[in-house]
MIDO-202745 format. One line per 10 residues: number of its first residue (from 1); their letters; for each residue x, y, z of N, C-alpha, C, CB. Coordinates in nm, 4 decimals, decimal comma, padded with zeros to 6 digits, always signed. Each point is the difference from the previous one (the first is absolute). Glycine has a CB too. Layout:
% residues N
NUM = a = X Y Z X Y Z X Y Z X Y Z  ...
***
This chain:
% residues 114
1 = mlisnayaqa = +16,3580 +22,6074 +25,7346 -00,0302 -00,1366 -00,0290 +00,1134 -00,0897 +00,0445 -00,1412 +00,0718 -00,1911  +00,0998 -00,1891 +00,2330 +00,0983 -00,0957 +00,0468 +00,0485 -00,0952 -00,1104 -00,1063 +00,0158 +00,2241  +00,0246 -00,0350 -00,3240 +00,0360 -00,0923 -00,1080 +00,0331 +00,0812 -00,1244 -00,1485 -00,1827 +00,0955  +00,2631 +00,1557 -00,1531 +00,0389 +00,0734 -00,1210 -00,0573 -00,0697 -00,1233 +00,2124 +00,0807 +00,1126  -00,2256 -00,0071 -00,2203 -00,0527 -00,0554 -00,1251 +00,1044 -00,0918 -00,0639 -00,1444 +00,2057 -00,0345  +00,0948 -00,3192 -00,0216 +00,0875 -00,0948 -00,0697 -00,0232 +00,0140 -00,1497 -00,0030 -00,1611 +00,1968  +00,1064 +00,1932 -00,2695 -00,0105 +00,0151 -00,1446 +00,0725 -00,1154 -00,0678 -00,0144 +00,2515 +00,0217  -00,0378 -00,2939 -00,1361 +00,0627 -00,1083 -00,0751 +00,1312 +00,0483 -00,0600 -00,2255 -00,1005 -00,0507  +00,3224 +00,0131 +00,0532 +00,1291 +00,0344 -00,0589 -00,0071 -00,0190 -00,1515 +00,1211 -00,0676 +00,2127  -00,0394 +00,1377 -00,2815 +00,0052 -00,0115 -00,1459 +00,0564 -00,1371 -00,0376 +00,0301 +00,2516 -00,0246
11 = attaaqdptg = -00,0840 -00,3116 -00,0801 +00,0451 -00,1319 -00,0445 +00,1399 +00,0119 -00,0581 -00,2375 -00,0723 -00,0464  +00,3326 +00,0041 +00,1091 +00,1391 +00,0052 -00,0456 +00,0469 -00,1358 -00,0513 +00,0443 +00,1832 +00,1645  -00,1402 -00,2785 -00,1860 +00,0408 -00,1335 -00,0439 +00,0533 +00,0018 -00,1424 -00,1702 -00,0988 +00,1527  +00,1195 +00,1900 -00,2368 +00,0499 +00,0066 -00,1374 +00,1457 +00,0438 -00,0029 -00,2310 +00,0520 -00,0806  +00,2672 +00,0320 +00,1710 +00,1386 +00,0449 +00,0060 +00,0900 -00,1095 +00,0565 -00,0786 +00,2367 +00,0284  +00,0231 -00,3239 +00,0555 +00,0803 -00,1060 +00,0607 +00,0170 -00,1196 -00,0927 -00,0801 +00,0747 +00,2228  -00,0134 -00,0995 -00,3156 +00,0050 -00,1157 -00,0891 +00,0316 +00,0451 -00,1429 -00,1656 -00,1232 +00,1471  +00,2937 +00,1278 -00,1850 +00,0356 +00,0490 -00,1330 -00,0387 -00,0963 -00,1127 +00,1866 +00,1228 +00,1070  -00,2128 -00,2522 -00,0759 -00,0358 -00,0958 -00,1051 -00,1464 +00,0090 -00,0388 +00,1782 -00,1499 +00,0836  -00,2577 +00,2249 -00,0108 -00,1399 +00,0190 -00,0357 -00,0845 -00,1244 +00,0180 +00,0746 +00,1703 -00,1587
21 = glmgllpiil = -00,0442 -00,2563 +00,2517 -00,0794 -00,1196 +00,0259 +00,0413 -00,1206 -00,0811 -00,1834 +00,1491 +00,0550  +00,2909 -00,1396 -00,1315 +00,0454 -00,1122 -00,0816 +00,0474 -00,1169 +00,0864 +00,0649 +00,1618 -00,1794  -00,0111 -00,1322 +00,2923 +00,0475 -00,1068 +00,0893 -00,1172 -00,0826 +00,0528 +00,1975 +00,1423 +00,0651  -00,3156 -00,0843 -00,0573 -00,1176 -00,0756 +00,0423 -00,0457 -00,0991 -00,1061 -00,0675 +00,1937 +00,1397  +00,0934 -00,1646 -00,2668 -00,0366 -00,0893 -00,1093 +00,1072 -00,1045 -00,0308 -00,1353 +00,1852 -00,0928  +00,2536 -00,1673 +00,1446 +00,1105 -00,0904 -00,0292 -00,0291 -00,1457 +00,0370 +00,1519 +00,1921 +00,0358  -00,2094 -00,2229 +00,0810 -00,0306 -00,1410 +00,0297 -00,0993 -00,0622 -00,0989 +00,0437 +00,0506 +00,2398  -00,1416 +00,0260 -00,2846 -00,0975 -00,0527 -00,0954 +00,0675 -00,0273 -00,1344 -00,1856 +00,1261 +00,1166  +00,2724 -00,0371 -00,1585 +00,0732 -00,0193 -00,1253 +00,0915 -00,1213 +00,0093 -00,0099 +00,2467 -00,0440  +00,0775 -00,2638 +00,1547 +00,0876 -00,1164 +00,0187 -00,0801 -00,1300 +00,0019 +00,1604 +00,1439 +00,1284
31 = mfivlwflmi = -00,2784 -00,1425 -00,0673 -00,0837 -00,1200 +00,0019 -00,0432 -00,0372 -00,1413 -00,0804 +00,0585 +00,2308  +00,0449 +00,0398 -00,3126 -00,0394 -00,0279 -00,1376 +00,1167 -00,0592 -00,0794 -00,1676 +00,1872 +00,0116  +00,2871 -00,1350 +00,0086 +00,1178 -00,0520 -00,0706 +00,0268 -00,1447 +00,0398 +00,0973 +00,2319 -00,0103  -00,1069 -00,2618 +00,1386 +00,0213 -00,1371 +00,0477 -00,1065 -00,0929 -00,0581 +00,1039 +00,0876 +00,2131  -00,2305 -00,0466 -00,2114 -00,1068 -00,0817 -00,0572 +00,0219 -00,0220 -00,1492 -00,1582 +00,0876 +00,1733  +00,2068 +00,0124 -00,2426 +00,0250 -00,0133 -00,1431 +00,1012 -00,1105 -00,0265 -00,0516 +00,2432 -00,0322  +00,1633 -00,2422 +00,1051 +00,1056 -00,0973 -00,0259 -00,0290 -00,1373 +00,0580 +00,1582 +00,1875 -00,0032  -00,2396 -00,1969 +00,1068 -00,0273 -00,1298 +00,0616 -00,1272 -00,0672 -00,0517 +00,1172 +00,0837 +00,2001  -00,2139 -00,0068 -00,2484 -00,1273 -00,0593 -00,0396 -00,0394 +00,0280 -00,1446 -00,0681 +00,0213 +00,2347  +00,0637 +00,1019 -00,2740 -00,0557 +00,0362 -00,1302 +00,0915 -00,0432 -00,1137 -00,1159 +00,1933 +00,1065
41 = rpqmkkakdh = +00,2433 -00,1630 -00,0974 +00,0942 -00,0317 -00,1078 +00,0135 -00,1510 -00,0233 +00,1232 +00,2104 +00,0550  -00,1073 -00,2939 +00,0502 +00,0065 -00,1446 -00,0252 -00,1294 -00,0560 -00,0595 +00,1611 -00,0170 +00,1886  -00,2758 +00,0704 -00,1470 -00,1267 -00,0470 -00,0550 -00,0117 +00,0351 -00,1481 -00,1059 +00,0248 +00,2259  +00,1514 +00,0927 -00,2636 -00,0023 +00,0386 -00,1414 +00,0932 -00,0890 -00,0823 -00,0531 +00,2371 +00,0662  +00,1690 -00,2713 -00,0104 +00,0949 -00,0874 -00,0696 -00,0587 -00,1404 -00,0169 +00,1927 +00,1335 +00,0941  -00,2580 -00,1829 +00,0106 -00,0617 -00,1321 -00,0063 -00,1109 -00,0035 -00,1048 +00,0553 -00,0361 +00,2420  -00,1368 +00,1400 -00,2485 -00,1075 +00,0073 -00,0980 +00,0568 +00,0060 -00,1424 -00,1461 +00,1166 +00,1698  +00,2549 -00,0442 -00,1878 +00,0631 +00,0099 -00,1318 +00,0565 -00,1364 -00,0429 +00,0562 +00,2433 +00,0448  +00,0078 -00,3153 +00,0476 +00,0533 -00,1330 -00,0307 -00,1122 -00,0976 -00,0344 +00,1939 +00,0441 +00,1529  -00,3067 -00,0367 -00,0795 -00,1136 -00,0884 -00,0267 -00,0586 +00,0289 -00,1380 -00,0500 -00,0125 +00,2468
51 = qkmvselvkg = +00,0364 +00,1386 -00,2819 -00,0532 +00,0377 -00,1313 +00,0907 -00,0512 -00,1110 -00,1064 +00,2042 +00,1005  +00,2371 -00,1966 -00,0803 +00,0950 -00,0499 -00,0998 -00,0129 -00,1514 -00,0142 +00,1578 +00,1897 +00,0528  -00,1695 -00,2610 +00,0603 -00,0133 -00,1456 -00,0026 -00,1288 -00,0406 -00,0724 +00,1300 -00,0165 +00,2162  -00,2393 +00,0856 -00,1900 -00,1276 -00,0322 -00,0630 +00,0054 +00,0259 -00,1509 -00,1188 +00,0560 +00,2149  +00,1855 +00,0491 -00,2562 +00,0063 +00,0311 -00,1428 +00,0878 -00,0989 -00,0764 -00,0355 +00,2402 +00,0563  +00,1244 -00,3108 +00,0118 +00,0913 -00,0941 -00,0652 -00,0477 -00,1453 +00,0055 +00,1836 +00,1553 +00,0579  -00,3073 -00,1799 -00,0112 -00,0502 -00,1369 +00,0076 -00,0213 -00,0568 -00,1398 -00,1097 +00,0517 +00,2201  +00,1504 -00,1781 -00,2379 -00,0170 -00,0678 -00,1280 -00,0570 -00,1391 +00,0236 +00,1912 +00,1309 -00,1003  -00,2384 -00,1913 -00,0063 -00,0545 -00,1358 +00,0067 +00,1085 -00,0962 +00,0484 -00,1636 +00,0516 -00,1872  +00,1277 -00,1368 +00,2828 +00,0945 -00,0976 +00,0540 +00,0602 +00,0398 +00,1331 +00,0491 -00,0624 -00,2304
61 = devvtqggia = -00,0636 +00,1869 +00,2708 +00,0509 +00,0433 +00,1311 -00,0817 -00,0636 +00,1113 +00,0780 +00,2182 -00,0988  -00,0125 -00,2499 +00,2081 -00,0672 -00,0548 +00,1180 -00,0141 +00,1122 +00,1016 +00,0931 -00,2342 -00,0411  -00,2162 +00,2521 +00,0893 -00,0315 +00,1135 +00,0859 -00,0802 -00,0443 +00,1220 +00,0028 +00,1504 -00,2004  -00,0045 -00,0618 +00,2996 -00,0873 -00,0143 +00,1161 -00,0833 +00,1266 +00,0071 +00,1650 -00,1504 +00,1264  -00,2963 +00,1340 -00,1149 -00,0872 +00,1170 +00,0087 +00,0047 +00,0566 +00,1414 -00,1503 -00,0928 -00,1810  +00,0930 +00,2112 +00,1988 -00,0049 +00,0596 +00,1327 -00,0913 -00,0790 +00,0925 +00,0447 +00,2235 -00,1012  -00,1316 -00,3050 +00,0444 -00,0867 -00,0866 +00,0799 +00,0667 -00,1306 +00,0385 -00,1934 +00,1015 -00,1137  +00,3128 -00,1286 +00,0596 +00,0748 -00,1188 +00,0377 -00,0132 -00,1159 -00,0967 -00,0296 +00,0718 +00,2302  -00,0333 -00,0536 -00,3452 -00,0161 -00,1063 -00,0986 +00,1230 -00,0026 -00,0897 -00,2526 +00,0228 +00,0058  +00,3154 -00,1407 -00,0146 +00,1187 -00,0162 -00,0843 -00,0418 -00,0648 -00,1306 +00,1513 -00,0203 +00,2021
71 = gkivkvgeny = -00,0931 +00,0659 -00,3106 -00,0336 -00,0573 -00,1292 +00,0942 +00,0457 -00,1088 -00,2349 -00,0107 +00,0718  +00,2053 -00,0396 -00,1920 +00,0821 +00,0290 -00,1180 -00,0836 +00,0816 -00,0972 +00,1358 -00,2133 +00,0297  -00,0774 +00,3187 -00,0854 -00,0718 +00,0866 -00,0923 -00,0185 -00,0720 -00,1335 +00,0938 +00,2060 +00,1138  -00,2208 -00,2101 -00,1590 -00,0337 -00,0646 -00,1256 -00,0231 +00,1033 -00,1098 -00,1006 -00,1913 +00,1267  +00,0373 +00,3035 -00,0904 -00,0322 +00,1025 -00,0987 +00,0133 +00,1365 +00,0657 -00,1565 -00,1568 -00,1239  +00,2134 +00,2520 +00,0507 +00,0185 +00,1354 +00,0510 -00,0813 +00,0962 -00,0852 +00,2316 -00,0564 +00,0856  -00,3192 +00,1316 -00,0202 -00,0776 +00,1029 -00,0688 +00,0491 +00,1373 +00,0422 -00,2000 -00,1526 -00,0126  +00,1225 +00,2545 -00,0222 +00,0398 +00,1357 +00,0346 -00,0159 +00,0268 +00,1495 -00,0658 +00,0736 -00,2295  -00,0486 -00,1120 +00,2849 -00,0254 +00,0229 +00,1428 -00,0138 -00,1284 +00,0800 -00,1107 +00,2105 -00,0631  +00,0845 -00,3217 -00,0042 -00,0225 -00,1271 +00,0677 +00,0974 -00,1051 -00,0498 -00,2413 +00,0577 +00,0292
81 = itveiaegkn = +00,2683 -00,1553 +00,0554 +00,0800 -00,1155 -00,0405 -00,0765 -00,1262 +00,0392 +00,2194 +00,1289 +00,0269  -00,1932 -00,2377 -00,0976 -00,0591 -00,1291 +00,0320 +00,1091 -00,0848 +00,0628 -00,1702 +00,0154 -00,1898  +00,1389 -00,0693 +00,3081 +00,0979 -00,0771 +00,0763 -00,0511 -00,1426 +00,0171 +00,0788 +00,2084 +00,1212  +00,0051 -00,3046 -00,1555 -00,0317 -00,1413 +00,0217 +00,0405 -00,0342 +00,1435 +00,0335 -00,0593 -00,2484  -00,1314 +00,0161 +00,3294 +00,0293 -00,0236 +00,1409 +00,0023 -00,1482 +00,0381 -00,1033 +00,2195 +00,0463  +00,0455 -00,3077 -00,1306 -00,0006 -00,1430 +00,0320 -00,0319 -00,0803 -00,1254 -00,0706 +00,0488 +00,2378  +00,0968 -00,1781 -00,2296 -00,0391 -00,0946 -00,1047 -00,1219 -00,0753 +00,0496 +00,2389 -00,0233 -00,0858  -00,3456 +00,0240 +00,0071 -00,1230 -00,0698 +00,0361 -00,0214 -00,1208 -00,0888 -00,0984 +00,2146 +00,0796  -00,0152 -00,2851 -00,0592 -00,0337 -00,1171 -00,0822 -00,0206 +00,0390 -00,1462 -00,1059 -00,1077 +00,2003  +00,0402 +00,2183 -00,2205 -00,0355 +00,0429 -00,1348 +00,0937 +00,1073 -00,0543 -00,2353 -00,0561 +00,0528
91 = gsvevqiqkq = +00,3537 +00,0634 -00,0042 +00,0951 +00,1007 -00,0470 +00,0469 +00,0873 +00,1153 -00,1098 -00,0006 -00,2253  +00,1759 +00,1072 +00,1904 +00,0549 +00,0868 +00,1038 -00,1069 +00,0951 +00,0536 +00,2263 -00,0153 -00,1081  -00,2082 +00,0574 +00,2339 -00,0881 +00,0975 +00,0640 +00,0658 +00,1364 -00,0156 -00,0916 -00,1713 +00,1678  +00,0209 +00,2608 -00,2341 +00,0553 +00,1325 -00,0271 -00,0906 +00,1067 +00,0593 +00,1083 -00,0843 -00,2111  -00,0461 +00,1889 +00,2635 -00,0747 +00,1150 +00,0508 +00,0521 +00,1255 -00,0690 -00,0395 -00,1134 +00,2247  -00,0503 +00,2087 -00,2376 +00,0389 +00,1272 -00,0609 +00,0056 +00,1037 +00,1112 -00,1058 -00,0603 -00,2253  +00,2187 +00,1303 +00,2364 +00,0186 +00,0987 +00,1068 +00,0577 +00,1288 -00,0583 +00,0353 -00,1846 +00,1699  -00,0480 +00,2907 -00,0942 +00,0595 +00,1264 -00,0425 +00,1510 -00,0069 +00,0141 -00,2075 +00,1247 +00,0679  +00,2762 -00,0528 -00,1543 +00,1465 +00,0018 +00,0070 +00,0494 +00,0563 +00,1327 +00,0080 +00,0256 -00,2480  -00,0764 +00,0757 +00,2993 +00,0441 +00,0641 +00,1240 -00,0126 -00,0921 +00,1206 -00,0671 +00,2184 -00,0964
101 = aigtllpkgt = -00,0060 -00,3307 +00,0824 -00,0172 -00,0930 +00,1113 +00,1179 -00,0956 +00,0140 -00,2458 +00,0166 -00,0319  +00,3428 -00,0088 -00,0563 +00,1191 -00,0848 +00,0107 +00,0885 +00,0551 +00,1105 -00,0106 -00,0619 -00,2462  +00,0453 -00,0242 +00,3408 +00,0822 +00,0418 +00,1126 +00,1479 -00,0269 -00,0202 -00,1940 -00,0415 +00,1442  +00,2264 -00,0778 -00,1964 +00,1398 -00,0409 -00,0110 +00,0224 -00,0784 -00,1281 +00,0193 -00,0054 +00,2496  +00,0945 +00,0249 -00,3088 +00,0437 -00,0793 -00,1147 +00,0949 -00,1064 +00,0526 -00,0261 +00,1957 -00,1629  -00,0077 -00,3229 +00,1397 +00,0808 -00,1110 +00,0510 +00,1071 -00,0400 -00,1011 -00,1963 -00,0808 +00,1343  +00,3070 +00,0234 -00,0868 +00,0997 -00,0539 -00,0934 -00,0584 -00,1201 -00,0755 +00,1882 +00,0788 +00,1513  -00,1386 -00,1016 -00,2711 -00,0486 -00,1109 -00,0845 +00,0184 -00,1340 +00,0729 +00,0571 +00,1318 -00,2103  -00,1568 -00,2182 +00,2038 +00,0074 -00,1332 +00,0601 -00,0428 -00,0044 +00,1461 +00,1820 -00,0476 -00,1575  -00,2227 +00,1561 +00,2133 -00,0398 +00,0034 +00,1411 -00,1282 -00,0797 +00,0232 +00,1090 +00,2246 +00,0234
111 = lkal = -00,2034 -00,2173 -00,1156 -00,1283 -00,0690 +00,0177 +00,0164 -00,1518 -00,0021 -00,1146 +00,1945 -00,1067  +00,2104 -00,2443 +00,0309 +00,0225 -00,1447 -00,0045 +00,0566 -00,0493 +00,1336 +00,0394 +00,0127 -00,2497  +00,0345 +00,0728 +00,3196 +00,0576 -00,0371 +00,1280 -00,1057 -00,0015 +00,1112 +00,2186 +00,0973 -00,0752  -00,3304 -00,0303 +00,0531 -00,1060 +00,0028 +00,1002 -00,0724 -00,1276 -00,0069 -00,0230 +00,2447 -00,0124
***
């Protein structure tokens, strides 16, 4: 015969890679660590600060909702607050909103400057 038989060689990659494929997972692990410190951790901190701010709301605080409505808190309930947003002919205009809809707590006297 002119052509010799070709046999498969024994797999020697396990002997060549002592880490067992861990180096292939290293970039994925590093990406997760970077995402944790750049995205997930700051978002968790921001959510914790917002929850603390919402739990400390009291009557008389001036706030801005996430929808952009500025007003003064008139009444605080367990889940809802009543916000005075304007003065009308027949008294003040008040809306009732969820506590979680508060976006920002304004310094005292800010609404008078507007």
